[in-house]
C-alpha positions in Angstrom: -0.2 0.1 0.3 2.7 2.5 1.0 3.9 2.1 -3.2 0.2 2.9 -4.2 0.4 6.1 -2.1 3.6 7.3 -3.5 2.7 6.9 -6.8 -0.9 8.2 -6.1 0.5 11.3 -4.2 2.7 12.2 -7.0 -0.1 11.8 -9.5 -2.0 14.1 -8.0 0.7 16.4 -7.2 1.3 16.5 -11.2 -2.2 16.9 -11.8 -2.8 19.7 -9.7 0.1 21.8 -11.4 -0.9 24.3 -13.9 2.7 24.5 -14.9 2.9 20.9 -15.8 -0.2 21.1 -17.7 1.1 24.1 -19.7 3.4 22.3 -21.0 1.8 19.5 -22.4 -0.2 19.6 -26.0 -4.1 20.1 -26.6 -4.0 16.4 -27.3 -2.7 15.1 -23.9 -4.1 17.5 -21.9 -7.6 15.9 -22.4 -7.0 12.5 -20.5 -4.8 15.0 -18.1 -7.7 17.2 -17.6 -10.1 13.6 -17.0 -7.5 11.7 -14.8 -7.7 15.1 -12.2 -11.4 15.2 -11.9 -10.7 11.7 -11.2 -8.7 12.3 -8.3 -10.6 15.4 -7.1 -14.2 13.0 -7.1 -12.0 10.1 -5.8 -10.7 13.0 -2.8 -14.7 14.2 -2.1 -16.0 10.7 -1.8 -13.3 9.8 0.6 -13.8 12.6 3.0 -17.4 12.3 2.8 -17.2 8.9 3.9 -14.4 9.2 6.6 -16.9 12.3 7.9 -20.2 9.9 7.9 -18.0 7.3 9.8 -17.1 9.6 12.0 -20.2 11.3 13.1 -21.7 7.9 13.5 -19.6 6.8 15.7 -19.4 9.5 17.6 -23.3 9.5 18.2 -22.5 5.7 19.0 -20.3 6.4 21.7 -22.6 9.1 22.9 -25.4 6.3 23.2 -22.8 4.4 25.5 -22.3 7.3 27.3 -25.8 8.0 28.2 -26.8 4.3 29.4 -24.8 5.2 32.9 -27.5 7.9 33.7 -30.2 5.6 32.5 -28.8 2.8 35.0 -28.4 5.8 37.9 -32.0 7.2 37.4 -33.5 3.4 37.0 -34.9 4.8 33.8 -34.9 1.4 31.7 -37.4 2.5 29.1 -34.9 5.1 28.4 -31.9 2.6 27.8 -34.1 0.4 25.5 -35.1 3.2 23.7 -31.2 4.0 23.0 -30.3 0.4 22.7 -32.7 0.2 19.7 -31.9 3.6 18.3 -27.7 2.0 17.9 -28.9 -0.9 16.2 -30.5 1.2 13.8 -27.9 3.9 13.6 -25.3 2.4 11.4 -28.0 1.2 8.4 -29.0 4.7 8.9 -25.7 6.1 8.5 -24.6 4.0 5.6 -28.3 4.8 3.7 -27.7 8.6 4.1 -23.9 8.5 2.6 -24.7 6.6 -0.1 -27.6 8.2 -1.2 -25.3 11.7 -0.9 -22.7 10.1 -2.7 -24.6 9.1 -6.1 -26.2 12.5 -6.0 -22.3 13.9 -5.6 -20.7 11.6 -8.1 -24.1 11.4 -10.6 -23.0 9.2 -13.6 -19.5 8.6 -12.2 -20.7 6.9 -8.8 -19.8 3.3 -10.4 -16.8 4.5 -11.9 -14.2 1.6 -10.6 -10.9 4.0 -11.3 -12.2 6.9 -8.7 -13.1 4.5 -5.8 -9.7 2.5 -6.1 -8.1 6.0 -5.7 -11.1 7.0 -3.1 -10.2 3.7 -0.7 -6.3 4.6 -1.1 -6.9 8.6 0.3 -9.2 7.0 2.4 -7.0 4.8 4.3 -4.3 7.6 4.7 -7.3 9.7 6.8 -7.9 6.8 9.2 -4.5 5.6 9.2 -3.8 7.1 12.8 -7.4 6.0 14.6 -7.6 3.9 16.9 -11.0 2.4 15.5 -9.3 1.7 12.2 -10.9 -1.6 12.0 -14.3 -0.5 12.1 -13.6 2.7 9.6 -12.4 -0.5 7.1 -15.8 -1.7 7.7 -17.8 1.4 6.9 -15.8 2.1 4.0 -16.2 -1.8 2.8 -20.4 -1.4 3.4 -20.7 1.5 0.8 -18.9 -0.2 -1.7 -21.1 -3.0 -1.2 -24.1 -1.3 -1.0 -22.8 1.3 -3.9 -21.6 -2.0 -6.5 -23.8 -5.1 -5.2 -20.4 -6.8 -4.9 -20.5 -10.9 -5.2 -17.9 -12.4 -3.3 -15.2 -9.4 -2.6 -13.6 -7.0 -4.3 -9.8 -6.7 -3.5 -9.6 -3.4 -5.7 -12.2 -1.6 -4.0 -12.6 -3.2 -0.3 -10.3 -3.2 2.5 -9.8 -7.1 2.9 -7.6 -9.0 5.3 -7.8 -12.9 5.1 -4.4 -13.3 7.5 -4.0 -14.7 10.9 -6.7 -12.2 13.5 -4.6 -9.6 14.9 -5.3 -7.5 17.9 -3.5 -5.4 20.1 -1.1 -6.6 23.5 -0.4 -4.5 26.4 -2.3 -0.7 27.3 -1.9 1.9 24.5 -4.8 3.7 26.3 -5.0 3.3 29.1 -8.1 1.2 29.4 -8.3 -0.2 32.6 -7.3 -0.2 36.2 -4.4 -2.4 38.4 -5.3 -3.2 42.2 -3.0 -5.2 44.6 -3.7 -7.0 47.3 -1.7 -3.9 50.0 -3.8 -5.0 53.1 -6.8 -7.5 52.8 -8.7 -8.6 50.0 -11.9 -6.9 51.3 -10.0 -3.6 51.5 -8.9 -4.0 47.6 -12.6 -5.0 46.7 -13.9 -2.1 48.6 -11.6 0.0 46.4 -12.7 -1.2 43.4 -16.2 -0.8 43.7 -15.6 2.5 45.1 -13.8 3.0 41.6 -17.2 2.7 39.9 -17.4 6.7 39.1 -21.1 6.0 39.8 -23.0 9.2 41.7 -25.8 7.2 43.5 -24.9 5.6 46.4 -24.2 1.9 48.0 -27.3 -0.2 49.5 -24.0 -2.1 51.2 -20.4 -1.6 50.4 -19.0 -3.2 53.2 -21.2 -6.2 53.1 -20.8 -6.4 49.4 -17.0 -5.9 49.8 -16.9 -8.4 52.7 -19.0 -10.9 49.9 -16.8 -10.5 47.6 -14.0 -11.2 48.9 -14.9 -14.4 51.1 -16.2 -15.7 47.7 -12.4 -14.8 46.0 -10.5 -15.7 48.3 -12.3 -19.5 48.5 -12.5 -19.7 44.7 -8.8 -19.5 44.3 -8.1 -21.4 46.9 -10.1 -24.5 45.8 -9.1 -23.4 41.9 -5.4 -22.5 42.1 -4.5 -24.5 45.3 -4.1 -20.8 46.9 -5.6 -17.4 47.5 -2.5 -15.7 46.0 -2.7 -13.4 43.4 -0.7 -10.6 41.5 -3.4 -8.0 40.8 -6.9 -7.7 39.7 -7.3 -5.1 36.8 -10.5 -3.5 35.5 -11.8 -2.4 32.7 -12.5 1.3 33.2 -15.8 1.7 31.4 -18.8 -0.1 32.8 -21.0 -2.5 30.9 -24.5 -1.6 30.7 -27.2 -3.9 29.4 -30.9 -4.4 30.6 -31.2 -3.2 34.2 -27.8 -4.6 35.3 -24.0 -2.8 35.0 -20.9 -4.7 34.6 -17.8 -4.5 36.1 -15.5 -6.5 33.9 -12.4 -7.3 35.2 -9.3 -10.5 35.2 -7.0 -11.6 38.0 -3.7 -12.1 37.2 -1.2 -14.5 39.0 1.8 -14.9 36.5 1.2 -16.8 33.7 -2.6 -17.3 34.9 -5.8 -15.0 34.0 -9.0 -15.7 35.2 -12.3 -13.4 34.9 -13.3 -11.2 37.8 -16.9 -9.8 36.8 -18.9 -8.0 39.3 -22.6 -7.7 38.7 -24.5 -5.0 39.8 -28.2 -3.8 39.9 -29.6 -0.6 41.3 -32.3 -1.1 43.9 -34.6 1.3 45.7 -32.2 0.8 48.9 -29.1 2.1 46.0 -26.6 0.0 44.5 -25.6 -3.4 45.3 -23.6 -6.3 43.9 -25.8 -9.1 42.5 -23.5 -11.7 41.8 -19.7 -12.5 41.2 -17.9 -14.4 38.3 -15.0 -16.1 38.9 -14.5 -18.6 35.7 -14.6 -18.5 31.7 -17.8 -20.5 32.0 -19.5 -17.9 33.9 -18.0 -14.7 31.8 -18.8 -16.7 28.5 -22.5 -17.0 29.5 -22.6 -13.0 30.5 -21.4 -12.1 26.6 -23.2 -15.0 25.0 -24.4 -15.2 21.5 -28.2 -15.4 22.9 -27.5 -12.2 24.8 -28.4 -8.3 23.4 -25.5 -6.1 23.2 -23.4 -4.4 26.0 -23.7 -0.6 25.9 -20.3 0.1 27.0 -17.5 3.2 25.8 -14.6 2.1 23.9 -12.6 4.3 22.7 -9.9 1.4 21.4 -12.6 -1.1 20.7 -9.8 -3.7 19.3 -8.2 -3.3 23.1 -11.3 -3.7 24.8 -11.7 -6.5 22.8 -8.3 -8.2 23.8 -9.0 -7.5 26.9 -12.4 -9.9 27.0 -10.3 -12.5 24.6 -7.9 -12.7 27.6 -10.7 -14.1 29.8 -12.9 -15.8 27.4 -10.1 -17.9 25.0 -12.6 -19.8 23.2 -15.1 -17.2 22.4 -14.7 -15.9 18.3 -13.2 -12.8 18.0 -16.5 -11.6 16.2 -18.9 -12.4 19.0 -16.9 -10.4 21.0 -17.3 -7.6 18.6 -20.9 -8.3 18.6 -21.2 -8.4 21.7 -20.3 -5.0 22.8 -22.4 -3.7 19.8 -20.3 -3.4 16.5 -21.9 -6.4 15.1 -21.0 -5.0 11.5 -17.3 -5.2 12.3 -18.5 -8.5 14.4 -19.8 -9.6 10.9 -16.8 -8.7 8.9 -14.6 -10.5 11.5 -16.9 -13.8 11.0 -16.3 -13.4 7.4 -12.7 -13.4 7.5 -12.7 -16.1 10.0 -14.9 -18.1 7.7 -12.4 -17.7 4.8 -9.3 -18.0 6.7 -10.6 -21.4 7.7 -11.5 -22.8 4.2 -8.0 -21.9 3.2 -7.1 -24.1 6.0 -9.3 -27.0 5.8 -10.4 -29.7 2.9 -13.7 -31.3 4.2 -17.6 -30.2 2.2 -20.0 -28.1 3.3 -23.2 -30.5 3.8 -26.3 -30.8 4.9 -27.3 -30.2 8.5 -27.7 -33.3 10.6 -31.0 -33.0 12.2 -34.8 -33.0 10.9 -35.2 -30.6 7.8 -37.3 -27.4 8.1 -39.8 -26.5 5.7 -38.7 -22.7 5.6 -34.9 -23.2 5.0 -32.4 -25.0 3.6 -29.8 -25.6 6.2 -26.1 -26.7 5.7 -22.8 -26.7 7.7 -18.7 -26.8 7.6 -18.0 -30.0 9.8 -14.6 -28.6 11.0 -16.4 -25.0 11.6 -18.2 -24.0 14.5 -21.5 -22.2 12.6 -24.6 -23.1 10.6 -25.6 -21.5 6.9 -29.7 -21.0 6.6 -31.3 -20.1 2.9 -34.8 -19.7 2.8 -36.2 -22.1 0.3 -38.2 -20.9 -2.7 -41.2 -22.4 -1.5 -42.5 -23.8 2.0 -43.4 -27.0 3.1 -47.5 -27.7 4.2 -48.8 -26.3 6.1 -46.4 -23.5 6.0 -48.1 -19.9 5.1 -45.6 -17.5 5.7 -43.7 -15.9 3.0 -40.3 -14.9 2.5 -40.5 -11.3 3.5 -42.1 -12.8 6.7 -39.2 -14.6 7.5 -37.1 -12.1 7.3 -39.0 -9.8 9.1 -38.9 -12.4 11.7 -35.2 -12.6 12.1 -35.2 -8.8 11.6 -37.0 -8.8 14.8 -35.1 -11.1 16.5 -31.9 -8.7 15.5 -33.8 -5.7 17.7 -35.7 -7.8 20.5 -34.0 -8.6 24.0 -33.4 -12.2 23.3 -33.2 -12.5 27.1 -30.1 -15.5 26.1 -33.0 -17.6 24.7 -32.5 -16.6 21.3 -29.4 -17.4 19.0 -28.1 -14.0 17.1 -27.9 -14.2 13.7 -25.8 -12.5 10.8 -27.2 -11.9 7.2 -24.9 -11.7 4.3 -25.5 -11.1 0.5 -23.7 -12.4 -2.4 -21.5 -14.9 -1.1 -18.9 -17.0 -3.3 -17.3 -20.3 -2.4 -15.6 -22.9 -4.3 -17.8 -25.3 -5.9 -15.6 -28.4 -5.0 -16.1 -27.5 -1.5 -19.9 -28.7 -1.5 -20.9 -32.3 -1.0 -23.1 -33.3 -3.9 -25.9 -34.0 -2.1 -26.0 -30.5 -0.4 -25.1 -29.0 -4.1 -28.8 -30.9 -5.4 -30.5 -30.1 -2.2 -29.8 -26.1 -2.8 -30.7 -26.5 -6.7 -34.0 -28.1 -5.8 -35.2 -26.0 -3.2 -33.6 -22.5 -3.2 -32.6 -22.2 -6.7 -33.9 -18.4 -6.4 -31.3 -17.8 -3.6 -28.1 -20.2 -5.0 -26.6 -20.3 -8.5 -24.0 -23.0 -8.9 -21.4 -22.5 -12.1 -18.8 -24.4 -13.2 -16.3 -23.3 -10.6 -18.2 -21.4 -7.5 -21.7 -21.8 -5.8 -23.1 -18.2 -5.4 -25.2 -17.6 -2.3 -27.3 -14.1 -2.8 -28.8 -14.1 0.6 -28.3 -16.5 3.8 -28.2 -16.4 7.7 -25.3 -17.7 9.5 -25.3 -18.9 13.4 -23.5 -20.4 15.7 -24.0 -24.7 15.8 -26.0 -25.9 18.2 -26.5 -29.6 19.5 -30.7 -29.8 18.1 -32.8 -30.2 20.9 -34.5 -33.5 19.1 -30.9 -35.1 18.6 -29.4 -34.2 22.2 -31.8 -36.0 24.3 -31.7 -39.5 21.9 -27.9 -39.2 22.0 -26.8 -37.8 25.8 -27.4 -39.8 29.0 -30.8 -39.7 30.7 -29.8 -37.3 33.6 -28.7 -34.8 30.7 -31.8 -35.1 28.5 -33.8 -34.7 31.3 -31.9 -31.2 32.6 -32.5 -29.8 29.1 -36.1 -31.0 29.0 -36.6 -29.0 32.1 -34.5 -26.0 30.5 -36.6 -26.0 27.4 -39.7 -25.3 29.7 -37.7 -22.6 31.4 -36.7 -20.9 28.0 -40.5 -21.0 26.7 -41.0 -18.7 29.8 -38.0 -16.7 29.2 -39.3 -16.0 26.0 -43.2 -15.6 26.9 -41.7 -12.9 29.5 -39.6 -10.8 26.9 -43.0 -11.2 25.0 -42.1 -13.7 22.5 -43.9 -16.7 21.1 -41.8 -19.1 19.8 -45.3 -20.4 17.3 -43.6 -23.6 16.5 -42.7 -25.2 19.8 -40.9 -28.0 18.3 -38.1 -29.8 19.9 -36.5 -29.8 16.4 -36.6 -25.7 16.7 -34.5 -25.6 19.6 -31.1 -26.6 20.4 -28.2 -27.3 23.0 -25.3 -24.6 24.1 -21.9 -26.2 24.8 -23.3 -24.8 29.0 -26.3 -27.4 28.3 -28.5 -24.0 28.0 -31.4 -24.5 25.7 -32.2 -21.8 22.9 -34.2 -21.3 20.5 -32.7 -20.8 16.6 -35.9 -21.4 14.1 -37.5 -18.0 13.8 -40.5 -18.7 10.8 -43.5 -18.8 13.0 -42.1 -16.1 15.7 -44.4 -13.5 17.3 -44.9 -11.2 19.8 -46.7 -13.1 22.6 -49.1 -9.7 22.8 -50.2 -10.2 19.3 -52.1 -13.8 20.1 -55.2 -14.7 21.2 -54.8 -17.4 24.0 -57.8 -19.3 24.6 -59.2 -22.1 26.3 -60.4 -25.1 24.0 -64.1 -24.9 24.0 -66.2 -28.2 25.1 -68.0 -29.8 22.5 -72.2 -31.1 23.3 -71.7 -34.1 21.6 -69.4 -37.0 20.5 -70.1 -35.7 16.9 -68.2 -32.5 17.1 -65.2 -34.0 18.6 -64.5 -36.9 15.9 -65.3 -34.3 13.1 -62.2 -33.7 10.7 -63.1 -29.8 10.7 -63.2 -27.6 13.8 -67.1 -27.3 15.5 -65.8 -23.9 16.7 -64.5 -20.5 15.3 -61.0 -19.9 14.9 -59.2 -16.8 14.2 -55.9 -16.5 12.7 -54.0 -15.5 15.9 -56.0 -17.5 18.4 -53.3 -20.5 20.2 -54.4 -22.8 22.1 -51.9 -23.9 25.0 -53.9 -27.1 26.0 -52.9 -28.6 22.5 -49.1 -27.7 23.0 -48.5 -31.2 24.9 -49.4 -32.8 21.0 -46.2 -30.8 19.5 -44.3 -31.5 22.4 -42.4 -35.1 21.6 -40.9 -37.0 24.5 -40.1 -39.9 25.8 -42.6 -41.2 28.8 -39.3 -40.2 31.6 -39.1 -37.0 29.5 -42.5 -36.0 29.6 -43.2 -36.8 32.9 -40.5 -34.6 33.9 -41.8 -31.3 31.5 -45.2 -32.2 32.9 -44.2 -31.8 36.3 -41.7 -28.8 36.3 -44.0 -26.7 33.2 -47.6 -27.8 33.5 -48.7 -23.9 33.4 -47.3 -23.4 30.0 -50.2 -25.7 29.1 -52.6 -23.3 30.4 -54.2 -20.0 28.7 -54.0 -18.1 32.4 -50.1 -18.2 31.9 -49.9 -16.5 28.9 -52.6 -14.2 29.3 -50.4 -13.1 32.6 -47.7 -12.8 30.3 -49.5 -10.8 28.2 -50.5 -8.1 30.9 -46.6 -8.2 32.2 -45.8 -6.8 28.6 -48.6 -4.8 27.8 -48.1 -2.9 31.4 -44.2 -2.5 30.4 -42.9 -4.6 33.3 -39.3 -5.5 32.4 -38.7 -8.8 34.4 -35.0 -9.5 35.3 -34.1 -12.6 33.7 -29.9 -12.9 34.8 -27.1 -14.1 32.7 -25.7 -16.1 35.7 -27.3 -19.0 37.3 -28.8 -18.3 40.8 -26.5 -19.9 42.8 -24.2 -16.9 42.0 -26.4 -14.3 43.5 -25.7 -13.2 46.6 -28.2 -12.5 49.3 -30.3 -9.1 48.8 -30.8 -8.1 52.2 -34.7 -7.1 51.5 -34.1 -4.7 48.4 -36.8 -4.2 46.4 -35.8 -5.8 42.9 -38.0 -7.2 40.2 -36.7 -10.9 40.1 -38.1 -13.2 37.4 -38.9 -16.3 39.2 -40.7 -19.5 38.3 -44.3 -19.8 40.8 -44.0 -23.6 40.7 -40.8 -23.8 41.4 -40.7 -21.6 44.2 -44.1 -23.3 45.7 -42.1 -27.0 45.5 -39.1 -25.0 47.6 -41.3 -24.0 50.2 -42.8 -27.1 50.5 -39.6 -29.1 50.7 -38.7 -26.3 53.4 -41.6 -27.6 55.2 -40.7 -31.0 55.3 
């Protein structure tokens, strides 16, 4: 790039030099002037994109900055509104700059030589930014929108398929370091006091003591000693829903472990709700089934580098996405996939499990991602349209996923080598998704697809795992349905093939073609017939509207072996009653925001009577009381 830049700069200087132009004859002057105009347009385009990105990222960070005030005021509605606005901000900015460029460049907007120069000039402008990787992705988004690029264009886009690079060390001083000088408790009290919150603590001394006791006990068990060198805490708090998180790491020589403190703002003040000290717990907090954090990050790559150190199994793409940079997360995923394809030889194949009626799903055995293409026609009795499916995926993107819905990335115009596809998969794609998939002699071009993290399909999981694990999964499946209902999501299809199990054993929903809002449904009791003829009739003897749902019928769709069926009915019988769903409707319509925590109940500290809204299972609470009485 350096050589290209020098050459381009020389051309620009010559083009703008009137002395040089005066020495040329008339025949030579016309192309010379054209070259000068091209450079002028390229410079204007690069500057316009740079300004658009700068404006976007400034607003992005301003939204994150406001999250602190929303948390302190307990203004959860404002927090939700800002979170939604941030999700829309990138696309809105791209729409605006692309429209402006079409006006500014006119017929020259698709002139590739202009954009080759613009990319080089843009690279010079962003070279000293600490969000350079995001700026490159922004430029690529503009280019792909203008040219509707199939595959990649190495002459126009910023392309990097080498090993993912993240900075090492502190370049912008993103964290504070704490050493245990006197006691663990006093060190923790200092950490909490440095949160920079303007509201008081409900019980600072008690929180510091409880954290210290749990930390010392954990290190003694995990590392055989409570000793450590220091704890490093990111200066920026992470905000999501009604919680705030201190994110840090414990260092002891060559060992690194997470140190995450979950905070709630109760009526009595800020209090510590949980301390999370393992990679598994940290991964759940940053799960791909959760909404994105609002966090201030002047150097996003350094923040991601810090997070990667405590969650080494978490892909870089997911970490960028978790802190709100989902577009760059998609870029990182794309690059990681193509880098993996260059270092592997297995073929894409039809995904295991029951085939979907709406999506053709395939996977690469050596890669932890599934690929989903909308079919041309949907199998009976599906009545949804292609746009309905896309709208459902959009709803999931914009909605609080409460740890129960997989984040999906949407791609357009991807190309792969044909030899990497199994014959069976190629036949399947050409048969059911020919409008979205083009197969040439050498390539497979996919016009539109979604990617999701690969999960263990629940229908296969309960067949192939031990009875103990299967029972736990079936129980969590019921909890997942209830969690989704609390977030105003009705899965539509409750078939277990539409749910999967994560590596942490958590059941999540991943098939969205029948998804809708709980508040859009009409949950009814099954009418009682007056005679036997009505009961055996092939057609309903009572009227049924499009949005009518009969929870009593759910049991017919939940195929489980008898031991698992007993577990589900014992633990989650309320899901078969319209009263449960009507209660969830009422809560959602009233604007009630329930707390569904991204960590297990046993990780939580006692709340000492603080008034904090918790999401609990009424039947589970009743069983606990019964056991305590016994």
